[in-house]
N, C-alpha and C positions, 0 to 999 in steps of 0.2 A: 270772245272778248271774255273779259272776266265776270261781268253778269250774266252771261250764260254758261259759265262753267259754272258758277256757284250755284246753278239750278240744277245740275246735273248729279246723278245719284251717283256713288263710288263706282259701279259699274260700269256706265256710261262715260265716267271721266276715263275708269282704264282702256275703254274702248277706243277713244281720242288720242291718248296719251302719245303715241308715237307721233302723231301729226303735231302734239304741242310743244315734243321736246325734241324731235328729230334735230332740230339748226341749231341746239344749245351744244357748248365746246362739251367735249366728255367729262371735263372735271367738274361740271356744274349738273349734269346726269348724277355723275358720283355721289356728290353731294346731295342731291335730293333722295338718293337712294339711302345716306347715310343717315338723314334725318329721319326716314321712314323708319328705319332699325334701331334709331335712339326711342322711336315711340314704343317700339316693342320690347325694349328693355325690362320694363317695370315689370310686363307678364311674364318675364323667366323667372325676375327674381322672386315676385311673390310665387311662383311653383315652386320655387327652392325651398323659400321659407316656410310653406305649406307643407312639403314632404322630406326635405331634410335631405335631398338628392340635389345633386348638379352644385356646378360653380360658376354662376353668375360673373366670376371677376375674368374668367377665360374669356368670354363673348365679351367684357367690358375692354379689354385689352384690344382684343379685335378689332373693334370699332374706335378706339383712341388711335390704333395705328392707321385705319383709312384715314382720319381726322387729319394724321399728322403728315401723311401721305400727300391730302389736298393741300395741307397749308406749307408743303414743300420742305419741310423740317428734315423729313427722311422717306427714301425711295422704298418701295416695298419690292423686293427681286420675287423672279418666278417660284424659287424654292420655300421662301419665307410665307408668300401668298398662299401656297400649297400646305405647308404645314399648320398655319392659321386655319385654313379653310377643314382640315380635316380636325383640326381641334374645336371648331364649331362644330361638326358633325355629329363627332362625339360626346359633345355636350347636349346633343337632343335628348330628350327621355324616352323610352321606349313605352309606346300608349299601353301594351300589354302588360307592362310593369305598375302602370297605374292609371287601371281600367276606372276608377272610381274618382278621379281626381280630376275637377273641371279644368285646371288650367293646364293641363297636358298637352292639349293641341296647341294653345297660344305658346307655349314654351318651344315645343317642336318649332312650331312657326320663329319664334323670334331667333332659333338658331340657323335657322335654314334660309333666312333673311340676310343674317349674315353673312352665312358661306356662299349665297349668290353674290352680296356686296364682294365679297374678297375675288370672288371670280370677276367681275365688273372692274376691278380696280385698276386692271391693265389698260383697258381702252376704254369705259365708260359707256358699254354698247346699250342701245334701246331695250333690246330685246330681255337683257337681263334686269335691268330698272325696273320693267313690265312686272315679269316674276317677281321682284321684292315687292312691289305693289299688290300685286295678287294675291301674297302670302297674306299682307297685313288687311285686303280685304278678307279675306278665308278667316282671320283672327274674330275681325268684327261680326261677319256674318254667325262664328260658331258662339260668340259672346249673345248675339241676338236670340239665337235658338235656343240657349244655357236660361238665358235671363227671362225668356218668355215662355218656358217651356215646352217648346216646339218637338213634337215629334215627325218623323218622315212620313208618317201615314196621314198627318194632319191635313184635310181640304187646304187649296189655297197654299202649301207649303212655304213656296217661292217667294210668292207674292207678299207675304207676310213678312218675310225677312226683307224683301227690296221696299216694302214701304213703310220699314222700321225707321225713324229718326236718324239711329245711328248711320243706318245704309244712305241717307239721303245727302 
């Protein structure tokens, strides 16, 4: 029920996601994944603005094409999906090139989420939806670590992240 789900943490919700969305039509699963990608776009834009690297319009175009596909305005064929997916992967920043930029991981995850979204555009499978949601969770996890100044060596590292209001 909704009241039970609203009390779940993000990691708990991702664990039960297959049973929650398994019966949804593929296009609704694809729409859910696309919505998650929409939430990740500002991270990429912020990274690009902060570093002057990357072209967020490439990711926006890919996401718009998935929405058009869902609206049945235009279908994506396999070759186009592969081309768009490669464009998303190429748009992911290299963490070694931007080690000091706190948004690098979030920008990578936004690009990877879109690549997975494109992968699932043909069939809307549950496993790729979970991958998209998991990447979104990783972005929140990283943000909590950064904002709270958490280091892997801190006692109760995982518990501090899991109990943060953003993860709840």
